KEDREN-334277 format. One line per field, with one value per residue (C-alpha): residue number from 1; residue in three letters; y negated, z negated, x negated. Coordinates in pm, 1 decimal. Layout:
<rs>
resi = c(NUM, ...)
resn = c(ALA, ...)
Y = c(Y, ...)
Z = c(Z, ...)
X = c(X, ...)
</rs>
This chain:
<rs>
resi = c(1, 2, 3, 4, 5, 6, 7, 8, 9, 10, 11, 12, 13, 14, 15, 16, 17, 18, 19, 20, 21, 22, 23, 24, 25, 26, 27, 28, 29, 30, 31, 32, 33, 34, 35, 36, 37, 38, 39, 40, 41, 42, 43, 44, 45, 46, 47, 48, 49, 50, 51, 52, 53, 54, 55, 56, 57, 58, 59, 60, 61, 62, 63, 64, 65, 66, 67, 68, 69, 70, 71, 72, 73, 74, 75, 76, 77, 78, 79, 80, 81, 82, 83, 84, 85, 86, 87, 88, 89, 90, 91, 92, 93, 94, 95, 96, 97, 98, 99, 100, 101, 102, 103, 104, 105, 106, 107, 108, 109, 110, 111, 112, 113, 114, 115, 116, 117, 118, 119, 120, 121, 122, 123, 124, 125, 126, 127, 128, 129, 130, 131, 132, 133, 134, 135, 136, 137, 138, 139, 140, 141, 142, 143, 144, 145, 146, 147, 148, 149, 150, 151, 152, 153, 154, 155, 156, 157, 158, 159, 160, 161, 162, 163, 164, 165, 166, 167, 168, 169, 170, 171, 172, 173, 174, 175, 176, 177, 178, 179, 180, 181, 182, 183, 184, 185, 186, 187, 188, 189, 190, 191, 192, 193, 194, 195, 196, 197, 198, 199, 200, 201, 202, 203, 204, 205, 206, 207, 208, 209, 210, 211, 212, 213, 214, 215, 216, 217, 218, 219, 220, 221, 222, 223, 224, 225, 226, 227, 228, 229, 230, 231, 232, 233, 234, 235, 236, 237, 238, 239, 240, 241, 242, 243, 244, 245, 246, 247, 248, 249, 250, 251, 252, 253, 254, 255, 256, 257, 258, 259, 260, 261, 262, 263, 264, 265, 266, 267, 268, 269, 270, 271, 272, 273, 274, 275, 276, 277, 278, 279, 280, 281, 282, 283, 284, 285, 286, 287, 288, 289, 290, 291, 292, 293, 294, 295, 296, 297, 298, 299, 300, 301, 302, 303, 304, 305, 306, 307, 308, 309, 310, 311, 312, 313, 314, 315, 316, 317, 318, 319, 320, 321, 322, 323, 324, 325)
resn = c(MET, ILE, ALA, GLN, PRO, LEU, THR, VAL, LEU, ASP, HIS, HIS, TYR, GLN, GLU, LEU, ARG, ASP, ASP, GLY, GLU, ASP, VAL, ILE, LYS, GLY, LEU, SER, LYS, ASN, PRO, LYS, THR, LEU, SER, PRO, LYS, TYR, PHE, TYR, ASP, ASP, HIS, GLY, SER, GLN, LEU, PHE, GLU, LYS, ILE, CYS, GLU, LEU, PRO, GLU, TYR, TYR, PRO, THR, ARG, THR, GLU, ALA, TRP, ILE, LEU, GLN, GLN, TYR, ALA, ASP, GLU, ILE, ALA, THR, ILE, THR, ASN, CYS, CYS, GLU, LEU, ILE, GLU, LEU, GLY, SER, GLY, SER, SER, THR, LYS, THR, GLN, ALA, LEU, LEU, ASP, ALA, TYR, GLN, LYS, ILE, ALA, ASP, SER, CYS, ARG, TYR, LEU, PRO, ILE, ASP, VAL, SER, GLY, GLY, ILE, LEU, LYS, THR, SER, VAL, LEU, GLN, LEU, GLN, GLU, LYS, TYR, PRO, ASP, ILE, ASP, ILE, HIS, GLY, LEU, LEU, GLY, THR, TYR, GLU, GLN, ALA, LEU, VAL, HIS, LEU, GLU, SER, ASN, TYR, LEU, GLN, SER, ARG, MET, LEU, PHE, PHE, LEU, GLY, SER, SER, LEU, GLY, ASN, PHE, ASN, PRO, GLU, GLU, CYS, ASP, ILE, PHE, LEU, ASN, GLN, VAL, SER, ARG, THR, LEU, GLN, THR, GLY, ASP, TYR, PHE, LEU, LEU, GLY, VAL, ASP, LEU, GLN, LYS, PRO, LYS, ASP, ILE, LEU, GLU, ALA, ALA, TYR, ASN, ASP, SER, GLN, GLY, VAL, THR, ALA, ALA, PHE, ASN, LEU, ASN, MET, LEU, SER, HIS, LEU, ASN, TRP, ARG, PHE, GLN, GLY, ASP, PHE, ASP, ILE, ASN, LEU, PHE, LYS, HIS, GLN, ALA, ILE, TYR, ASN, GLN, VAL, ASP, ASN, GLN, ILE, GLU, MET, TYR, LEU, HIS, CYS, GLN, LYS, ASN, ASN, LEU, VAL, SER, LEU, GLU, ALA, LEU, ASP, LEU, LYS, VAL, SER, PHE, GLU, GLU, GLY, GLU, SER, ILE, LEU, THR, GLU, ILE, SER, ARG, LYS, PHE, ASP, LEU, ALA, THR, MET, GLU, LYS, GLN, LEU, GLN, SER, LYS, GLY, LEU, LYS, THR, VAL, LYS, THR, TRP, THR, ASP, GLU, LYS, GLY, TRP, PHE, GLY, LEU, ILE, LEU, CYS, GLN, LEU, LYS)
Y = c(-28565.7, -28307.4, -27981.5, -27692.9, -27382.0, -27098.5, -26825.9, -26494.9, -26149.3, -26038.6, -25679.2, -25629.9, -25777.6, -25554.5, -25254.0, -25360.6, -25407.3, -25086.3, -24834.8, -24723.4, -24410.4, -24514.3, -24536.1, -24184.5, -24051.3, -24236.5, -24141.0, -23778.7, -23746.3, -23643.3, -23882.2, -24125.5, -24438.0, -24747.3, -24992.0, -25335.4, -25494.1, -25440.6, -25692.6, -25971.9, -26052.7, -26423.4, -26387.5, -26173.7, -26434.4, -26702.9, -26490.2, -26439.7, -26815.8, -26835.5, -26559.8, -26766.6, -27045.3, -26823.7, -26884.4, -26514.6, -26484.7, -26616.7, -26501.8, -26776.8, -27074.5, -26928.3, -26870.4, -27213.2, -27371.6, -27198.0, -27314.5, -27672.6, -27673.3, -27514.1, -27568.4, -27842.9, -27612.0, -27330.7, -27564.1, -27694.4, -27341.1, -27205.3, -27504.8, -27277.2, -27382.6, -27110.8, -27034.6, -26718.5, -26628.8, -26286.4, -26298.1, -26676.2, -26711.3, -27080.3, -27165.8, -27375.3, -27274.7, -27295.9, -27669.5, -27711.7, -27546.6, -27744.2, -28067.0, -27965.7, -27867.6, -28184.2, -28382.8, -28215.0, -28148.1, -28363.8, -28070.2, -27710.9, -27429.1, -27254.0, -26929.3, -26827.8, -26467.0, -26331.1, -26072.1, -26315.2, -26518.6, -26771.6, -26880.7, -26869.0, -27100.9, -27342.9, -27362.3, -27404.2, -27695.7, -27862.0, -27817.7, -27948.4, -28267.1, -28299.4, -28208.2, -28348.3, -28308.9, -27936.1, -27691.9, -27468.4, -27159.8, -26893.0, -26523.1, -26300.6, -25945.7, -25713.1, -25739.1, -25438.5, -25565.6, -25911.1, -25778.6, -25566.4, -25874.4, -26088.4, -25825.4, -25850.5, -26229.7, -26371.2, -26745.4, -26897.4, -26862.8, -26758.4, -26746.2, -26478.1, -26507.3, -26281.4, -26448.8, -26359.4, -26027.4, -25868.1, -25622.7, -25465.8, -25334.2, -25086.8, -24758.1, -24687.1, -24508.9, -24782.1, -25045.6, -24877.7, -24868.1, -25231.7, -25356.6, -25162.8, -25341.0, -25678.1, -25611.4, -25523.9, -25847.4, -26060.2, -26118.2, -26158.7, -26478.2, -26499.0, -26525.7, -26338.9, -26502.7, -26259.7, -26329.0, -26046.1, -26013.1, -25888.0, -25632.1, -25763.4, -25652.1, -25443.1, -25681.7, -25974.7, -25765.3, -25602.9, -25937.1, -26081.5, -25814.9, -25790.3, -26158.4, -26270.6, -26444.4, -26127.3, -26281.0, -25993.7, -25746.2, -25927.5, -25928.8, -25554.8, -25473.9, -25699.3, -25441.3, -25214.6, -25497.5, -25552.2, -25181.9, -25192.3, -25481.7, -25358.2, -24992.4, -24999.0, -24854.5, -24823.1, -24844.0, -24947.1, -25186.7, -25164.0, -24801.5, -24892.1, -25063.1, -25238.2, -25147.8, -25232.1, -25048.7, -25073.6, -24751.2, -24791.2, -24486.8, -24623.8, -24991.1, -25073.5, -25211.4, -24971.0, -25111.8, -24876.6, -24867.8, -24609.8, -24444.9, -24460.5, -24210.7, -23926.0, -24064.4, -24014.1, -24292.4, -24313.5, -24519.7, -24484.1, -24651.8, -24396.6, -24101.0, -24044.7, -23928.4, -23931.7, -23784.3, -23938.2, -23778.9, -23971.8, -24073.5, -24036.8, -24324.6, -24500.6, -24643.5, -24974.9, -25129.7, -25080.4, -25382.3, -25273.2, -25483.5, -25509.6, -25528.3, -25806.9, -25628.8, -25308.0, -25504.4, -25680.6, -25342.8, -25215.6, -25525.8, -25487.0, -25129.6, -25279.7, -25526.5, -25808.8, -25959.5, -26180.7, -26544.2, -26671.8, -26587.8, -26811.9, -26734.2, -26925.5, -27000.1, -26687.4, -26459.4, -26348.1, -26396.7, -26391.1, -26546.1, -26380.3, -26546.0, -26301.6, -26307.6, -26038.4, -25952.1)
Z = c(-8783.8, -8528.4, -8707.3, -8618.3, -8483.8, -8723.3, -8664.1, -8648.3, -8637.1, -8374.8, -8332.2, -8708.2, -8766.5, -8498.0, -8669.0, -9000.7, -8847.7, -8649.4, -8847.7, -9144.5, -9207.7, -9571.6, -9599.5, -9460.6, -9692.0, -9999.7, -9959.3, -9890.2, -10223.1, -10557.7, -10731.8, -10447.1, -10404.4, -10183.4, -10126.3, -10292.8, -9959.0, -9858.8, -10122.7, -9906.2, -9617.1, -9610.1, -9854.1, -10088.7, -10087.6, -10175.4, -10462.4, -10592.1, -10596.9, -10820.8, -11044.7, -11096.0, -11246.4, -11492.6, -11865.5, -11927.6, -11645.1, -11803.4, -11551.0, -11292.0, -11525.8, -11744.0, -11450.0, -11309.7, -11641.6, -11630.3, -11272.4, -11354.7, -11648.3, -11474.8, -11097.4, -11101.5, -11282.1, -11032.4, -10739.2, -10896.6, -10952.8, -10607.4, -10374.0, -10114.8, -9762.2, -9672.6, -9918.6, -9843.9, -10040.3, -10032.6, -10086.9, -10076.8, -10086.4, -10114.7, -10219.5, -10507.2, -10764.9, -10502.2, -10472.8, -10797.7, -10620.3, -10298.7, -10500.5, -10670.5, -10352.1, -10179.2, -10449.2, -10386.3, -10010.3, -9704.1, -9538.8, -9616.6, -9472.9, -9631.0, -9497.0, -9669.2, -9598.1, -9649.8, -9509.7, -9502.5, -9182.1, -9283.7, -9613.9, -9467.3, -9178.9, -9405.9, -9661.1, -9395.4, -9234.2, -9571.6, -9677.7, -9347.6, -9406.2, -9768.0, -9702.0, -9358.4, -9425.8, -9495.4, -9203.1, -9279.9, -9080.9, -9189.9, -9129.8, -9113.7, -9233.6, -9528.7, -9756.7, -9591.5, -9237.6, -9323.1, -9494.6, -9190.1, -8971.1, -9200.5, -9223.7, -8849.9, -8832.3, -9079.5, -9027.3, -9338.4, -9716.0, -9878.8, -10191.1, -10160.3, -10420.4, -10534.4, -10784.1, -10960.7, -11094.3, -10765.6, -10823.7, -11081.0, -10798.1, -10706.4, -10889.3, -11005.7, -10682.8, -10461.9, -10679.4, -10626.7, -10249.2, -10244.9, -10443.1, -10212.2, -9918.7, -10091.2, -10138.4, -9767.9, -9668.1, -9865.6, -9816.0, -10084.4, -10280.1, -10188.1, -10463.2, -10561.8, -10792.8, -10949.5, -11162.4, -11396.4, -11635.3, -11972.7, -12211.3, -12461.5, -12661.2, -12483.3, -12557.0, -12383.7, -12078.7, -12034.4, -12071.6, -11791.1, -11547.3, -11665.7, -11671.3, -11810.3, -11484.9, -11277.5, -11026.5, -11057.7, -11006.6, -10685.7, -10576.7, -10633.4, -10455.5, -10163.4, -10071.2, -9953.8, -9745.1, -9591.9, -9500.6, -9352.4, -9128.9, -9035.5, -8976.2, -8885.3, -9219.1, -9405.3, -9773.5, -9978.2, -10225.2, -10455.6, -10527.3, -10683.8, -11009.3, -11114.5, -11421.7, -11535.0, -11820.8, -11977.2, -11975.2, -12281.4, -12195.8, -11857.4, -11958.9, -11666.9, -11589.6, -11369.8, -11162.7, -11046.9, -10841.3, -10996.6, -10774.0, -10926.2, -10696.2, -10458.0, -10108.6, -9778.8, -9627.5, -9265.2, -9126.2, -8752.8, -8636.5, -8838.3, -8745.2, -9118.2, -9334.0, -9711.2, -9964.4, -10310.8, -10617.2, -10896.6, -11149.0, -10902.7, -10891.4, -10648.9, -10797.0, -10614.7, -10805.1, -11076.2, -11241.3, -11440.9, -11735.6, -11779.9, -12041.1, -11944.0, -12041.9, -11862.0, -11548.6, -11551.6, -11567.7, -11268.9, -11067.5, -11167.5, -11028.6, -10687.8, -10697.6, -10815.0, -11117.5, -11347.4, -11342.6, -11582.1, -11717.5, -11837.2, -12031.1, -12177.2, -12548.5, -12618.6, -12418.0, -12202.3, -11862.5, -11733.3, -11441.8, -11345.3, -11114.1, -10984.3, -10721.6, -10486.0, -10578.0)
X = c(7115.1, 7232.9, 7305.8, 7077.9, 7251.9, 7316.9, 7060.7, 7245.1, 7086.6, 7339.4, 7227.2, 7198.5, 7543.4, 7691.9, 7536.6, 7687.7, 8032.2, 8046.1, 7846.3, 8056.9, 7850.4, 7816.3, 8197.8, 8239.7, 7971.3, 8099.1, 8466.3, 8373.6, 8191.4, 8332.0, 8360.1, 8420.9, 8206.1, 8189.0, 7904.5, 7937.2, 7846.7, 8212.4, 8321.2, 8189.7, 8414.2, 8499.9, 8790.3, 8582.5, 8308.8, 8562.4, 8692.9, 8340.7, 8288.8, 8599.5, 8461.7, 8148.1, 8361.4, 8550.5, 8493.3, 8419.6, 8168.0, 7848.3, 7578.1, 7616.9, 7625.9, 7348.9, 7117.0, 7208.0, 7106.8, 6768.2, 6711.8, 6807.3, 6567.8, 6270.2, 6301.1, 6036.8, 5795.7, 5862.4, 5797.8, 5477.0, 5344.3, 5426.7, 5406.1, 5569.3, 5658.1, 5909.0, 6189.7, 6387.1, 6700.0, 6861.0, 7238.8, 7262.5, 7643.6, 7727.1, 7366.8, 7504.1, 7241.8, 6969.4, 7009.5, 6813.6, 6520.3, 6568.0, 6571.3, 6247.7, 6062.6, 6177.4, 5993.4, 5657.0, 5656.4, 5715.0, 5884.9, 5972.4, 6182.2, 6480.5, 6627.9, 6953.7, 7057.0, 7408.2, 7651.4, 7946.2, 7929.3, 8193.4, 8043.2, 7690.9, 7775.7, 7964.0, 7682.9, 7411.5, 7594.0, 7653.1, 7292.2, 7157.7, 7354.3, 7238.5, 6872.4, 6782.6, 6408.4, 6435.2, 6437.9, 6738.9, 6835.6, 7085.5, 7029.5, 7336.2, 7282.2, 7228.4, 6925.9, 6766.0, 6820.1, 6691.4, 6377.0, 6292.4, 6338.7, 6122.5, 5849.5, 5790.0, 5834.7, 5585.6, 5535.0, 5377.3, 5338.9, 5664.8, 5869.5, 6134.8, 6408.8, 6689.7, 6921.1, 7245.1, 7110.3, 7216.5, 6932.7, 7165.2, 7386.0, 7111.4, 7067.0, 6708.8, 6611.4, 6759.4, 6589.9, 6253.8, 6304.4, 6414.4, 6113.9, 5880.1, 6042.7, 6002.9, 5631.4, 5593.4, 5769.4, 5522.2, 5151.8, 4887.5, 4950.4, 5321.4, 5582.5, 5898.4, 6154.6, 6400.6, 6707.7, 6815.9, 7106.8, 6982.7, 7129.3, 7384.0, 7692.9, 7957.1, 8246.5, 8073.5, 7988.9, 8330.3, 8510.2, 8294.9, 8418.1, 8780.5, 8872.3, 9206.8, 9308.5, 9268.3, 9026.7, 8778.4, 9062.0, 9161.0, 8796.3, 8766.4, 9094.0, 9000.7, 8737.8, 9020.0, 9168.2, 8825.3, 8799.7, 9150.5, 9049.3, 8702.6, 8783.0, 9155.3, 9258.3, 9585.1, 9490.4, 9796.5, 9636.4, 9938.3, 9846.2, 9510.1, 9417.8, 9094.9, 8890.7, 8536.4, 8364.3, 8019.9, 7820.5, 7597.7, 7385.5, 7275.1, 7310.4, 7537.9, 7880.4, 8076.4, 8360.7, 8636.2, 8953.1, 9189.3, 9449.1, 9799.0, 9975.4, 9888.8, 9837.6, 9655.5, 9443.0, 9335.7, 9045.2, 9099.6, 8778.0, 8580.6, 8806.2, 8841.8, 9130.5, 9090.5, 9331.4, 9361.3, 9514.9, 9682.6, 9416.3, 9128.6, 8878.8, 8645.1, 8325.3, 8284.1, 7994.9, 7738.9, 7578.5, 7275.9, 7160.2, 6786.6, 6515.6, 6274.8, 5951.4, 6053.0, 6141.5, 5805.5, 5627.5, 5825.2, 5739.5, 5373.6, 5379.1, 5470.6, 5179.4, 5406.5, 5233.2, 5439.3, 5329.9, 5594.3, 5939.8, 6220.5, 6537.7, 6830.8, 6854.5, 7063.2, 6835.7, 7127.4, 6963.4, 6606.0, 6421.0, 6092.4, 5839.4, 5580.4, 5307.7, 5184.7, 4827.3)
</rs>
């Protein structure tokens, strides 16, 4: 089979590359913050794939187990023709779903969406070879950009899915905005499949984000390398140290880069200079941990009624299938 070309949202990608307003805003705040989207240049995406294989990092393998167990049931319930994945990465877990839909449909369409062009192109080409009967096209862009694009390009019945508990990277306000956008992207009868990491003891959570091999630390620090490359910066990565803590009040992991020495950073493409004091921190990610019943109520408030939920035997991770009513 001749590989289909990678579909790239060129103008959206250009906006992502050249904007940087969120970097200026985040580094001008006190305390300083950066968007988790800057984790995912090609090297960052490769590091995240390694994180997913770590013994401490339970979310990926737990969610993968749920998908392997229940993908056939999901496909039977939805019988969808267009499968759209936000933040697809390597699409490894998704193959359980593709296998299931291939059993019940002569043809279907899969649109993986990711901000990392390298890993997206590689995974699309590999999947096209493995699933020649599935129409696969990659979309390059952020979740928000892709949802706007999809909202104005509705082709057929859909199942939109958002795995890996990536929803946890949004604060409550951002989560509300995102779920509103999801609802607008779907039409009555369409489905939304959401993976959420559930609340559990602090020691399990902190170990998952402070792994003994230091891969998560490298992943966190790589964000600064990405900013150096994208915005002509001069962050000295050796002056920053990774830490992840669990905030039990807000039920969220908070990932930080702590500055070890006073220094001045320049990002020439943004005409930005930022001073750091010893001990000052950048919040690079939150990862909220959810209560399943509360999450179902929030989805219901957006018109997304729960059809069925699945969890692992320990109740560590949840998969929620809902339908727009």
